[in-house]
ZAVOTOR-757020 format. One record per residue: y, x, z of N, C-alpha, C, CB in turn. Coordinates in steps of 0.05 Angstrom, whole numbers, plus 5000, padded with zeros to 4 digits. Each point is the difference from the previous one (the first is absolute). Glycine has a CB too. Example, Ala and Ser with C-alpha at 12.3 -4.5 7.8 and 13.67 -1.06 7.14 Angstrom:
2
488652645156502449825000502450185000497749625025/504450314961502450165001502249855014498750244957/
//
This chain:
447
505879077756502650115003501949815015499350274958/500549475035501849815013499449995030500349744957/497050265050499349985028500950255015496149714988/503650524999500950255013503050005005496250244978/505349665003502949985003500849815022500550104951/498049675050500549805020499550115028498849644967/498950505036499350125026502050225008495249904991/505850254990502050215005502649875011498050294964/502849495024502449865009499649895029501149874952/496550025052499449905027500250225021497149654979/501750595014500050225018502850105006495450134982/506249894997502850095003501549815018499950214955/499849535041501449805016499050015029500549704960/496950335044498850025026501150245015495949774984/504250465003501050255013503049975006496450274976/505049605006502949975004500549835025500850044951/497649755052500349835024499450165025498749594974/499250585025499450165024502250205006495149954989/506350144991502150215004502649885010497950264964/502449475034502549885008500850065028499049644968/499250335052500850065028500850295004496949655014/501850544970500750285003502850054986495050145001/505249774974502450054985502449865013497350054958/502249725053502249855012501250145023497849594986/500650575029501150155023502050214991495849925024/503950194951501850194990502749874992496250274983/503749475011502449864991501449865023498049944955/500549905060501149845021499750125028499049614972/499450615030499550115026497849855014504750155003/494449955020497849865015500849725008498450455017/499649384983500549725008499949985030498049834957/503549985054500049955028497449845006505150005004/493450095016497549865007500749765017497450434997/500949365001500349775018498850065027499849704961/498950535042498850075026501550235013495549854983/505150125043501450225014498250245005502849655022/494550314974498150215005499450164975498149735037/503350234941499450144976500450305003501449604974/497050565013500050295003502750114990495050024995/505850205017502450144991499250234981502449895043/499650214942499450214980499150255014503549814969/494050285025499050245014501250264990495849755007/503850465009500950264992497650184994504249955028/496050214950497850184993499650225020500849894952/501550205060499950225019500749895028501350344964/497049715055500549915027501150235017496449664996/505850285019501350215016499549925029503650104965/495650105052499549955028502549935014496250324999/503649565025502449915015501950235006497249645020/501850594985501850235006500950144974497750065044/501549834933500850104973499250294995503849695002/494150405013499150284996497650024982501750105045/497149674948497550014985500049774980497650215039/501649864936499849804979497250004989504950064988/494149705007497349974989500049794977497950125045/500149904938499849804978498849745012499450374965/501849415027499049745009497549934984504849855012/492950165002497549954986499649714993498150385025/503449444988499849714995502249914982497849945044/503550254941502349924985499449794978501850465008/496049584977499449814979499349735011498450384972/500149615050499449755012502549865010495550185014/506349974999502449885010501949924978499650285041/500349874937501749934976499049744988500950484992/496449485008498949754990500849765017496250264982/503849785045500849795018502949944997496550155032/505150054963502949964995500449844975501150435024/497549644955500349864974499149715004499350434974/498649535040499049725005502149835013495350185004/506349945014502049845014502749994987497650125041/502950054939502750024989500150014970501350235041/496549714945500050014971502149814989495150134999/505949934977502149834988498949724995502050404978/499849405027499449724996497849905019501450054952/498250105070497949915019500449725010499550485013/503049464996500549745011499649784980503350215031/497449844944499649804979497049954995504450134979/494150095021497149984995498649865024500150414971/500849665054498849875023500749705000500450435026/502049514966500949724999498349844980504650145014/495149974962498549874979497149965008503050194967/495850025045497249985008499649795022499450484988/502649525032499849815022500349724990501950345030/499849624950500449734989497449894988504850114991/493850064994497549924988497849945021501250284959/498549905060497949965020500549765018499250495000/503449455006500749785017499849734985503150305026/497949694949500149754986497349934987504950084992/493750124998497549954986497650005019502050214959/497949995059497750035017500449925029498750374970/503749555037500749915027499350225021499349524986/501150735007499550225018502450185000495049974993/505150205027502350185004499450284988501449755041/500550374947499750274989500750215022501249844954/499950075068500850185022498049975023504949984986/494250255025498349995023501449895025497550394981/505149625019501649915023500649704999501950465003/497649414975500849724997497649824994504550164984/495449615029498149794994501449784986497250115040/501949824936501249784985498749745009501050304960/500649535052499049745008500549784981500750155046/499049604962500549774983502949935000495449835010/505550034969502749894998502250225002498249575019/501150664970502050225000500450155026502249754966/496150195054500250135026498850284999500049565023/501150624992499050285002499750065030502150144956/495850025050499550085028499650305001498049545010/502650585012499650285005497150065006504850055016/494050134970497150065004499450105028499750114952/502250025061499650115027499549785020502850394988/497849365005499649775019497249884997505049914999/493550194982497449874994498050035023500850104952/499350125062498250045023500449805022499950494989/502749445016500649805020499149724990503950275016/496549684958499449744988497049945001504050054971/494450155022497149954999498650075026500250104952/501350025066498850085026498350254999500049535011/500450634968498350244997501150245015498749834956/503850155055501250235013501049935028501350184955/497049685060500749945028499650255017498649514993/503450545024499850245017497649985019505050054997/494050185011497950015020501249945027497450344973/500949615046500949945027501550245012496249695007/502950554986501350255010502850024988495650235006/504749714968502650014987501949795013497850164957/501149605048501549795014501050105027497349644977/501050505038500850115026502250204997495449935017/504450244962502150204996502749864994496650324982/503349475001502449854993501349875025498149914954/500349945061501149865023500950185022497149624989/501650615015500850205019502750124993495250105011/505149964963502650104990502249815006497650254964/502049495030502149805005500649975030498649764957/499350255059500349975029501750235011495649765003/503950484987501450245010502950004991495750265001/504849644974502749974991501549805017498650114953/500149675052501149795017500650105028497649664974/500650515037500550115027502450195000495149975009/505150194970502350184999502649844998497250354977/502849445007502549844997500849865026498849934952/499349965062500649875025501150195021496449674990/502550585010501050195019502750124993495350115009/505649844966502650114992502049784992497650404984/501849355025501949784996500349914972502450175039/495449854945500149934972498149764995501150484987/499849334998498449774994498450074974503349675022/494150304979498250074978498749754988499150455021/500949544952498849784985498450114977503749685014/493950224982498450084977499849764981497350345028/503249724947500349794980498050064977504949925012/493649874979498250024978500949834977496250105031/504050014945500649854976497449954985504750204997/494749564996497449934987499850094971499849615030/497950484962499450054972500549754983496650365013/504349674963500649774983497649824996503450274977/494249855019497649844995498949875026499050294960/502049805063499249865024501449735002499350445023/503249554967501549755000499649834974503350235029/496649914949499949864974497750104983504949955001/492750025010497650104987498849814980499150245040/502149524956498949814981500150094971501349655032/500450554963500150104972498650274997504449774996/494050315024498450244997497749944980501150155047/498050054938497749964982497649895014501650374972/496949455016497849865013497850185008501149604974/498650645013497850175006500450165026499150044951/503349945061500450125026499849785021503050364981/495149665036499649795021501550075025495549904980/506149915029501550045025498249985024504149814978/496150395040498350005024500749775018499650504996/498449385016500549785019499850105029498149684967/501850595036499850115027502750135007495150094994/505549935032502650125008500250294989500149715042/502350364949500650274990501550165019499949824954/501250405037501550185018502449875013498650384971/502849455014502449875012499249815022502350044956/495749805040499149815021498850145024499249664964/499050545031498650135021502050175017495850014972/505850155015501950165015502149835013499350384968/501649415019502049825011499049885027501749904954/495850025047498949895024500150205023497049704973/502350555021500150215020502950065009495850204981/506049795001502950065006501049795020500750224955/498749525038500949785018498750035027500749704960/496750375041498650035025501250225017495849834978/505250385009501350225014502849945010497250314972/503949465020502649925009502350144985498049915043/501550194933502050144984501549794984497350434998/505349605000501649814983499250034971503950035032/494949754957498850014974501149774982495950225019/504949854957500949804981498350024975504850025019/493549784977498349994976501349824980495850095027/505550024953501649844981498249824983503450354999/494049705000498249824986500349725011496750384991/503449595035500149745013502549854991497650185040/504749964957502449884991499949914971502550285033/496649904950500049954971497949784993501550474991/496349535023497949804994500949725005496650345012/505449625004501049735006501949904978499550095049/501450094934502049924979498649884976503150365016/498149444972499049884976500750154975500249565023/501950604979501050144976498750284999504449755001/495550364975499050284996502350195005496549854966/503150345052502150195007499450294994501249685036/496850364947499450274989500449984970496750115038/503850124950500350014971497349994986504250275005/495749614971497449994986499250274989501149534987/500850645005499450254988500750245017500749794956/499650175070500650215019498249965024504950034984/494850185032498249995023501449915025497350364980/505349575018501649945025501249734999501050485004/500249445019501449755000502650024985498049905044/503249874948502650004987502249995022498149774959/504450225033502250015019499949765019502750254967/496449525023499849775017497850055021501549694963/496450445029497950075019501050205020496649914966/505050285025501250205019501849865020499850364964/501749445027501749855018498449855021503449944964/494349945028498349875019498750195019499149654966/500150595025498950205017502050095021497050164963/505549885028502250085019500549785020502050294964/498049465028500449785018497850005022502249734963/495350315028497850005019500250235020497149794965/503650455025500250235018502349975019498250294964/504149615027502349975017499549795022503050134962/495749665031499449795020498150115021500749644965/497350525026498150125019501350205018496449924967/505550235023501350225016502449905016498450324966/502549435027502449905014502650124991497149915038/502950224939502350144990501749804984497550444999/505249585005501849834985499950094970503049945040/497449874942499850074972501549794983495650225008/504849854967501149814981497749874985504350274994/495349475010497749864988500649934971498649825046/499750254936500349934972497849824990502350444994/495349595017497849844990500649715005496750385008/503449464969500549725001502849935010495249935008/506650274995502649955010502250094981498250055046/501650194944502250124984499749944971500350365033/502049614953499949954971499050264985503849665004/495050304973499050234985500049944970497250135039/502550084947499849984970497250104992505050074994/494149834984497450084989500550144973497649625023/501450624975500250164975497350094991504750155013/494849844961497550104989500450294992498749544984/501250645036500550284995498250185016504749884990/493350015023498350165017497650124985501449725039/498150544965497750144987497950065022503050204964/494749675034497950045020498750274998499349524999/499950595024498850275000497350004985502350105044/496249674958497449994986500449964970498049805042/504050054951500649964971500950264988501249525008/500350655008500950254990497750194994504349945025/493550044991497750174995498549914975499550085049/500549664945498649894977501650024975497749695031/504850254970501749994976502550165003498249544991/501650735012502350175006502249994979496950285025/502449674950502150004979501349724996497550374978/501349435034501049734997499349835024499650034950/501650045073499349865025501149714999500150455025/498149364978501049725000501649955025496049854974/506149985023501949955022499249755015503650224975/496949795051499549775018502649915013495350165009/504749595000502349905015500250135028499749574973/502750485036500550105027502449855011498150464989/501849515038502249865014501950215011496949625012/505750324985502150185011501949835017499650314960/500549755066501749855018502950064997496249995032/505549814969502950034996501250145024500149594971/502050565024501650115022499350285008500549555015/497250554976499350275007499150025029503250174967/496450085042499050055027502150155017495250014982/504749935044502050125018499350265012501349555010/498250654974499450275011500850214979496249825028/503950434981500650224982497850215002505049925005/494550224973498250225000501550255010497349814962/501350365053501250255009498950224982500549835048/501250304937499250214982499149884973498650285039/500449904944499249924973497249875001502950374980/496949405007497449864998499549934971500549815047/497250294943499349944972499049714997498950494994/499349435024499049735000498849955028499050014950/500249745055498849935025497250105003502849605001/496250554979497450135001500250285010498449714963/504150395043500350275010498550045026504550024979/494650225026498450065023501449945026497650354974/504949725028501649945025502749894992497650375025/503149424989502649874995501349925026498349834956/504250265048501549925023502149794992499350455022/501049344995501949794995501749945024496949814966/505550085029501949925020500549704997502150465002/497249395019500349714999502149905020495349964985/504449795024502149885017499149935028501849834958/495750155047499149905026499250225020498549584977/500550345046499850195023497850205001502149655022/495550294969497750185005499850214978497749625023/500750594983499450214981497149984992503650305020/495849704955497349964990498850254987501249524992/496350545016498450194986497749844987501250395032/498749624941498049854986498450174981502949595004/494550425000498250144982498849784982498950375033/501549674940499249794982498750124975503749705018/494850144968498950084974501649864978495350065020/503549914956501449894978500949715004497450314971/501149545046500849735006502750005014495249865003/505350355013502550015016502450074984497250125038/502549954937502350094984501849764994497350364979/501649415012501649774995500849865026497849934956/500850135066500649895026502350155013495249875005/505350384987502050175013502849875003497450384981/503849514998502749895003500149775021500950124952/497049725049500049785019499850095029497949724965/500950525039499850125026502450165008495150014994/506050144986502250195006502549875011498150284964/502649485026502549885008499949895028500949894953/496750105059499749895027500150215022497349644980/503150615012500050225020502450184996495049995002/506150115020502350184999499250264985501849815043/496050304964498950244987497149954994503450315023/495749774954497249974993499150244983500449495002/497150595003498750214984497449894989502150375028/497649634946497649904987498550234988502249564990/495350475017498550234991497449914987501950285037/497249864942497549954988497850205009502449814960/498350345061498050195011497749855012503750335009/493949784988497649885012499750085029497850014955/503950185054499850105027502449915016497450404984/502249465038502249925018500850255015498349525005/504350544995500950265012502249955020498750244958/501249915064501949975021502850094991496450075033/503850124948502650094991501449794985498250464998/500349374987501349774986501149805020496850064962/501649875057500949805020502450105016495249845003/504850415004502250115016502550034982496850245030/502949834945502350044982501649754997497550354976/501249425025501449754996500649865026497849964956/501250165067500249885027499049724999504050285010/493649694979498849734995499349875026498350164956/502349585046498949835021498249784989504150105028/495549914946498049834987498450174980502949585005/494450414997498350144981498249794986500150435028/500049574946498349824984498450174981503349625004/494150334995498250134981499049784982498750385032/501949634942499049804981497950134982504449765001/493350124996497950104983498849774983499050375033/500649694942498649804983497149995009503150094960/495749695035497249955008498250234990500849515000/499650574975498350214989500350275012500249754958/502050295057500550265013499350015029503650054968/495249745043499450005028498250235009500449504998/497650594985498450235009501650255004496349804975/506250225015501650245004500650045030502049934955/497849865061500550035029498050185012502049555001/495650464987497850175011500150284988497249595007/504850474977500150264986502550165005497349784965/504750105047502650155003501049975029501049924951/498250265067500949985028503050055002495550155015/505949695002502850035004500750275015500449505002/502050584995501050235016502049895021499450334960/499449545060501549895022499050145026500849554976/501050545041499150145024498349825017504250274999/493649845011498249845016501049985029496150154971/503149645043500849965028497750075018503349644987/497250515034497950085018498749765013502350435008/495149574995498549805014500150055030496949934960/503849875056500050045029497250025010504449745003/494950485010497350045009498250084976500749675038/496850354967498150074979498849754987498950435025/500749584949498849774986497249945011502750104959/496749655046497549935013497849984979502449755036/495150324972497649964984500050164974499849565019/501250694982500150164976497950235002504949894993/494350204984498150224998501250224983496049685005/503950565004501350224987498450094975501950155044/499649904934498850104975500050315002501649604973/496150515030499850305003500350144973497049935040/502349934938499950134974502249904981495150065007/507049825004502249914983501750244992500149545022/500550494952501750224991502949925004496550144966/505150045043502849945007501950224988498549775043/503750144945502050184990502749925012497450084957/504450125045502749955012502150144983498049955047/504249914947502250124985502649895011497150064958/505050105041502649925011502250034979498550145046/503449674954502250014982502149805009497150134962/505549955036502349835006499849895029500249884951/498950285067499949925028497749825008504850034998/493349934984497649835006497550164994502649584990/495350355024497350114996498249784990500750355035/497949714943498049814989497250115006503249854963/495249995051497250075006498249824983501250145047/497249984936498249854983497150105005503649934965/494549905029497250075004498249824985501150175044/496449914955497949854986497649955018501550204957/497549555043497749935016497550044983502749675028/495250424985497550034986498649734997499650465018/499349494958498649754995497849965020501050044951/498849715058497949935020500950035029496850134966/505649975038500950055028501949775010499550494993/501149334989501849785008499049744989503950325000/497149465011499249734991502249874984496949965040/502649794951502049864985502549945016496449794974/503450195052502249925017501150235018498249544999/500950704996500850235017503050054997495450204995/506049815028502750095001500150295007501649545014/500250614974500050305003502350085018498050054955/501350125065502050105019500150304999499349605030/503150514974500350295000501450085027500350024949/498550185064501250115024501450264993496449785030/506250234975501650244994501150115026501249824954/497750415054501050135024499749825025503150264972/494849585028499549825024501249734997499850405027/501749544951501249744996498649854977504550185016/494849564989498549854980501849834983496150005032/503149984942501449844981497949864981504250305002/496549474988498349874980501050104972499049595030/499150494953500750114974499749784978498450465015/503149594963499749834976497450084986505049954996/493249864999497650054984500649964970497149875039/501750284944500349954971497650104985505050025005/494649874970497850084983501050184978497649575011/500950634982500650184978497550124989504650105019/494949864955497650104987497549915014502650394984/497349375026497749895012499550105029498149964955/503750195055499850115027501949875019498550444981/500849555045501749895021501750225012496749635009/505950334990501950205010501849875022499950264956/501649915057502049905019502550184999496449805030/505850084979502550165000501749925025499950034949/501250175063501849955023502650154994496149955033/506149924973502750114994501550015026500049824952/500850425056501450045026502450184997495649945024/506250044995502150215001498750275004503449675019/497850534970498750264997498750105026503350114963/494349985034498550115023499350304995498149535011/501650625010499450294997497350054986502850105041/497150124944497450084989498150085023502350164958/495149795038498050065020499649795020501250464994/500349315004499649785019497249894996504949894999/493850055023497249894999500049724988498750285040/499549684941499849744986497249905001503850114969/495849655041497349885002500149724986498950255043/498949674945499949754985497749835011501950234959/498749515045498049825011500349734986500150235044/497849614958500049744988498949785018499550224956/501449535040498949785016497649884985504649905018/493550004998497549894988499349745015498450474987/
//
């Protein structure tokens, strides 16, 4: 009888613990997930876009389970507790996105392929990347715009000594080195911030974040401004600053969402000499316009590294537009009347250059391209919007080489197209001022 009673108590306690996440949602409501990709609350009835037809959501229970997984009560507290145990006891990470290193260091898992050399781009992908940059550079030169490409190094490329020992750093050139050599060979203005940061004796990235700190952003801005010849307010090693222990790292927030450990951050005295145009929630907003004090107008495409860099850049330009779009677009450049274009990409994002063709008008090639062979079986599509025509197509496997450049003849006029990769296939895109339907289109490649 005593054992039966004891087991009954154990069962009741066990079931009560299991019910806490469910019951807690009735009291406190759904928990905020530490992940932006957490599922949203599903609907049992699905309504078509034209609202004329309703159907039962057959995946409702599955989606409801995914929603509960991401929003159950006390989720952040449970994730934090579990992460603490796995990190302190087993020296491993509870998050697929975070690598727990030595001495409290954290690294972003997405950088592992660069670190180990397991995700080096193919020669064809390299060709797509460098061709894209060459065509952007050509457009800028023809339109009186100075173009600069900037690479921000992965944290473990600079500070890999605290990576777990079971991850072996590759001793072969990776995407940054290989693509960088091709960019320099092509004569494109290139700023590899790895070179600048590697010369510094101090650590300029956060231990629990995947990015540089404000001192690192100041050094990055100094390097960019010196390379572009733009006047600027120098803060790195010059301006007074305060140190506050109030910074929450993005990696730490994934691991310990209910109790994010704080890191020190540098704050430069005096503020920055620019104003935001319109409402801005944070420097992570997709598009931000600023008004500064100096002469040039800047169009800057940047990723998350560019968010802390933004204030250091904004005050040096009369008008600036900062975009997180992966696609360089002529409407952005024209809207700001840019005479400087900067594209900043983190090392781990370099392959994106082979995946996102710009929407910049192509320039006609004088005469016919030499040594080209026409693709008879290339599929071609054409669409028009906002005064421009986009021509896209796909090349058949085996009909092109690693170094093939793609040309499109439109009504007897030749242009070089942007190449890009999608779903393992080689594609191309040409962007022109609107052309009539029925215009003859031919596709050819160099060999």
